[in-house]
VOGU-3710 file (C-alpha; in Angstrom, 3 decimals, decimal comma):
1> mpspremrea> 27,947/29,683/-4,581  24,496/28,373/-3,600  24,216/24,794/-2,378  22,312/22,113/-4,349  19,470/22,461/-1,845  19,307/26,223/-2,344  19,336/25,791/-6,120  16,510/23,278/-5,903  14,514/25,611/-3,670  15,047/28,345/-6,262
11> deltlvgpng> 13,858/25,991/-9,009  10,704/25,296/-7,023  9,687/28,931/-7,432  8,964/27,911/-11,035  8,297/24,174/-10,782  5,847/24,368/-7,879  2,822/26,524/-8,555  0,954/28,762/-6,121  -1,240/25,894/-4,888  1,705/23,674/-3,971
21> vraadstgrp> 3,960/23,661/-0,916  7,498/24,808/-1,602  10,213/23,282/0,545  11,463/26,691/1,613  7,998/27,428/3,015  7,782/24,308/5,195  6,714/24,987/8,758  9,577/22,804/9,930  10,011/19,675/12,021  8,919/18,836/15,574
31> rpepecgsrt> 12,584/19,046/16,572  14,496/21,754/14,707  17,653/20,588/12,966  20,173/22,023/10,482  19,252/21,916/6,808  20,985/19,491/4,455  23,293/21,026/1,872  22,241/18,749/-0,987  18,560/17,955/-0,376  15,434/19,914/0,396
41> cfqrdvdrit> 13,571/19,070/3,588  10,982/17,015/1,691  13,682/15,078/-0,172  15,159/14,182/3,202  11,764/12,933/4,349  11,586/10,624/1,307  15,012/9,208/2,159  14,270/8,795/5,859  11,083/6,863/5,143  12,669/4,708/2,439
51> hskafrrlkh> 15,520/3,707/4,760  13,272/2,980/7,742  12,680/-0,491/9,141  8,916/-0,041/8,979  9,133/0,606/5,233  11,145/-2,569/4,650  8,643/-4,626/6,610  5,842/-3,636/4,212  7,085/-6,216/1,710  5,912/-8,951/4,077
61> ktqvflqpeg> 2,521/-7,457/4,965  -0,795/-8,352/3,350  -2,477/-6,011/0,907  -5,752/-7,915/0,378  -5,144/-11,660/0,068  -3,657/-13,493/3,049  -0,559/-15,473/2,068  -1,520/-16,047/-1,573  0,296/-18,740/-3,541  2,107/-16,870/-6,278
71> dhyrtrltht> 4,749/-14,206/-6,714  2,676/-11,582/-8,501  0,135/-10,558/-5,880  0,471/-7,115/-4,361  1,902/-6,640/-0,914  1,619/-3,545/1,248  4,982/-2,432/-0,185  4,060/-2,765/-3,848  0,784/-0,991/-3,097  2,754/1,858/-1,533
81> levariarti> 5,024/2,140/-4,574  2,054/2,182/-6,948  0,428/4,941/-4,906  3,656/6,938/-5,011  3,946/6,699/-8,789  0,319/7,683/-9,415  0,570/10,555/-6,942  3,798/11,906/-8,441  2,278/11,888/-11,923  -0,705/13,925/-10,753
91> sralrlnedl> 1,402/16,307/-8,675  3,842/17,002/-11,474  1,056/17,764/-13,920  -0,645/20,105/-11,424  2,641/21,817/-10,465  2,525/20,621/-6,888  5,562/19,498/-4,896  6,525/16,035/-6,103  8,931/15,412/-3,226  6,334/16,181/-0,563
101> teaialghdl> 3,811/14,058/-2,435  6,241/11,143/-2,594  7,133/11,409/1,085  3,463/11,264/2,112  2,770/8,365/-0,264  5,743/6,308/0,914  4,834/6,869/4,561  1,074/6,570/4,424  0,825/2,853/5,332  3,828/2,429/7,619
111> ghtpfghage> 1,501/1,752/10,542  -0,465/-0,998/8,848  -0,836/-4,219/10,780  -0,008/-7,753/9,708  -2,853/-9,368/7,744  -4,087/-6,082/6,290  -7,359/-4,568/7,416  -8,301/-7,797/9,174  -5,378/-7,209/11,522  -6,381/-3,584/11,940
121> ralneiysgg> -9,912/-4,562/12,948  -8,567/-7,130/15,383  -6,213/-4,692/17,119  -8,948/-2,076/17,234  -10,997/-4,538/19,294  -8,066/-5,691/21,434  -6,500/-2,365/22,369  -8,635/-0,271/24,699  -7,374/2,939/23,114  -8,601/1,882/19,676
131> fkhyeqslrv> -6,424/1,323/16,634  -6,420/3,085/13,256  -3,624/2,367/10,832  -3,320/6,001/9,729  -2,829/7,120/13,316  -0,304/4,339/13,805  1,562/5,435/10,664  2,121/8,823/12,238  3,151/7,169/15,486  5,698/5,066/13,605
141> vdrlekegrg> 7,425/8,095/12,119  7,075/10,226/15,258  7,812/7,729/18,005  8,746/4,188/17,022  11,457/4,420/14,388  15,115/4,918/15,309  14,767/3,104/18,639  12,144/5,535/19,857  13,559/8,762/18,462  11,329/8,802/15,400
151> lnlcnetrtg> 12,174/10,164/11,960  11,460/13,818/12,801  9,676/14,447/9,493  8,411/17,796/8,267  5,019/18,837/9,574  3,541/18,777/6,056  4,600/15,154/5,580  3,301/14,189/9,003  -0,103/15,770/8,402  -0,398/14,100/5,007
161> ilnhttgrpr> 0,341/10,699/6,507  -2,247/11,214/9,237  -5,050/12,416/6,984  -4,563/10,052/4,040  -7,702/8,079/4,939  -10,119/10,639/6,351  -8,805/13,936/5,016  -8,737/15,302/8,543  -7,036/17,423/9,670  -7,007/19,328/6,395
171> gsleadvvrl> -3,556/19,228/4,859  -2,003/20,294/1,578  -3,112/19,581/-1,973  -0,208/17,142/-2,071  -1,897/15,236/0,759  -5,195/15,296/-1,143  -3,446/13,854/-4,190  -2,055/10,973/-2,128  -5,444/10,241/-0,580  -7,076/9,980/-4,021
181> sdriayinhd> -4,096/8,085/-5,484  -4,408/5,526/-2,693  -7,970/4,829/-3,803  -7,066/4,788/-7,507  -4,310/2,285/-6,803  -6,140/-0,147/-4,563  -9,381/-0,534/-6,486  -7,454/-1,201/-9,679  -4,694/-3,454/-8,426  -7,065/-5,352/-6,132
191> lddaeragil> -9,305/-6,073/-9,127  -6,245/-7,269/-11,024  -5,260/-9,548/-8,127  -8,838/-10,813/-7,719  -8,867/-11,854/-11,363  -5,469/-13,507/-10,939  -6,836/-15,434/-7,950  -9,954/-16,544/-9,822  -12,254/-14,633/-7,481  -13,446/-12,552/-10,441
201> apgdepaiir> -13,226/-12,946/-14,191  -12,563/-10,160/-16,703  -15,887/-8,540/-17,470  -17,455/-9,236/-14,082  -17,161/-5,572/-13,159  -20,146/-3,278/-13,864  -20,419/-1,977/-17,420  -19,984/1,652/-16,331  -16,408/0,839/-15,292  -15,498/-0,647/-18,672
211> erlgernsrr> -17,299/2,057/-20,624  -15,955/5,107/-18,771  -12,602/3,909/-17,453  -11,484/1,028/-19,651  -11,186/-2,740/-19,678  -7,535/-3,100/-18,635  -5,789/-2,149/-15,402  -3,384/0,280/-17,067  -6,136/1,896/-19,123  -8,390/2,398/-16,097
221> idsivtdvie> -5,634/4,032/-14,078  -4,672/6,282/-16,988  -8,294/7,322/-17,506  -8,772/8,327/-13,869  -5,404/10,071/-13,566  -5,928/12,011/-16,782  -9,388/13,056/-15,637  -8,107/14,220/-12,239  -5,388/16,302/-13,893  -7,735/17,904/-16,416
231> tsagqdvilm> -10,509/18,568/-13,880  -8,205/19,876/-11,125  -6,030/22,131/-13,312  -6,089/25,683/-11,986  -8,228/24,686/-8,985  -7,387/24,812/-5,297  -8,991/21,400/-4,788  -8,369/17,942/-6,257  -11,377/16,844/-8,300  -12,735/14,251/-10,705
241> spavseavtv> -15,336/15,009/-13,346  -18,897/13,924/-12,456  -18,825/11,074/-14,991  -15,534/9,613/-13,764  -16,392/10,227/-10,120  -19,597/8,216/-10,562  -17,682/5,370/-12,220  -15,039/5,344/-9,454  -17,767/5,250/-6,795  -19,430/2,294/-8,520
251> ftdfmyeavy> -15,997/0,669/-8,874  -15,261/1,089/-5,157  -18,665/-0,232/-4,087  -18,260/-3,199/-6,420  -14,852/-4,067/-4,944  -16,194/-3,975/-1,403  -19,056/-6,312/-2,228  -17,276/-8,635/-4,648  -13,786/-8,819/-3,120  -13,303/-7,163/0,268
261> knpvakgees> -16,344/-8,972/1,705  -16,034/-12,081/-0,452  -16,235/-15,221/1,747  -13,777/-17,101/-0,489  -11,213/-14,304/-0,675  -11,576/-13,550/3,017  -12,159/-17,049/4,346  -8,928/-17,177/6,325  -9,421/-13,789/8,009  -11,554/-15,249/10,795
271> kvgdillsiw> -8,389/-16,774/12,221  -6,541/-13,463/12,432  -8,271/-12,128/15,525  -7,535/-15,148/17,692  -3,899/-15,262/16,616  -3,256/-11,586/17,331  -5,201/-11,678/20,598  -3,190/-14,659/21,840  0,113/-12,981/20,987  -1,006/-9,639/22,416
281> ryyaahpeam> -2,042/-11,236/25,702  1,236/-13,128/25,937  3,361/-10,001/25,663  1,064/-8,099/27,999  1,739/-10,830/30,574  5,447/-11,145/29,681  6,632/-7,666/28,664  10,237/-8,676/29,315  10,014/-10,807/26,160  9,644/-7,693/23,989
291> ppeylaiage> 12,661/-5,822/22,568  14,155/-3,165/24,895  12,757/-0,186/22,978  9,218/-1,415/23,644  9,942/-1,793/27,329  10,933/1,872/27,295  7,634/2,724/25,591  5,776/0,705/28,223  7,389/2,809/30,935  6,434/6,069/29,230
301> dgleravtdy> 3,154/5,355/27,407  1,800/2,299/29,205  2,068/-1,443/28,676  -1,010/-1,770/26,448  0,318/0,883/24,114  3,742/-0,764/23,931  2,324/-4,220/23,205  0,063/-2,792/20,516  3,014/-1,005/18,930  5,039/-4,204/18,927
311> vsgmtdkyvi> 2,343/-6,504/17,551  1,143/-4,035/14,913  4,660/-3,761/13,530  5,036/-7,487/12,962  4,942/-8,957/9,467  2,526/-11,732/8,514  5,220/-14,394/8,582  6,693/-13,208/11,855  3,284/-13,316/13,544  2,821/-16,919/12,459
321> dvymdlfipr> 6,338/-17,838/13,572  5,776/-16,222/16,975  2,404/-17,923/17,373  3,858/-21,320/16,544  6,775/-20,784/18,892  4,536/-19,688/21,766  1,501/-21,925/21,393  2,194/-24,922/19,126  3,896/-27,902/20,834  7,187/-28,885/19,288
331> swqvr> 7,959/-32,449/18,324  10,571/-34,291/20,374  12,445/-37,505/20,196  13,476/-39,990/22,884  17,198/-40,630/22,794
//
């Protein structure tokens, strides 16, 4: 009798169309290992990412607004989940592999720094090797998780994680879906959060966005997703129609000018660089203060690399706690 994995692989012959990646056709993992009896290789990738420490830390990492007061602002984790849901919807409709799509989506931001892109820019200036969060995401799953053993994900998942920002190296259509879903998610939920924060008011966005995509968050997402599905059906590329593509471009440009570069929304980001630099320099001078797995990395990949790995994995709150512990004098009492 075939195993549940074998039955699922047989189902994929129908469920996954010719433009998708079937689990049975995966090129494998960096380190070969026996197949699971109950899950396909891409299902295992989803589980490995979901159970990783880096994934759990995303709930305490900034999406756009640094330490906002309120429970309803997005974090890096909720962003990741929204990307995964949008991407699965598109992949299912286009008969791509939903499990591969989900694995890429859940893993795409594992390497993000504390304090969002402000932290990424700071570490890129601090670390002589340069820092890109998409490269770090791959490093997390390949090298840092499991005390240095990594998650040993499928090559298709690994490539999708690496290329989710730039599209290079060219991956699968599932990877292309995640890259576009990332953009669909962040421009919409960041607008929603900006309105919640009072940075923008409903109707501040350009008219082309309201007219072509809709006036509400859910309606805009549905309009773009539906357009992508209808335009990409039967194609070997993921596309938007010219009208929607123009609106999304205007939407993205508007968000960069009105929110991502907004001096009110980003007023606290100027402090990020000094905080991360101070912590980075401390651990570079006192590597023995890092956890043992990072000392092992220092011996193999160099001290700068190890310190960068350690600091980039910190959550916003942990960075502040470390900074206060290292550099802020504690009060004391005379007995």
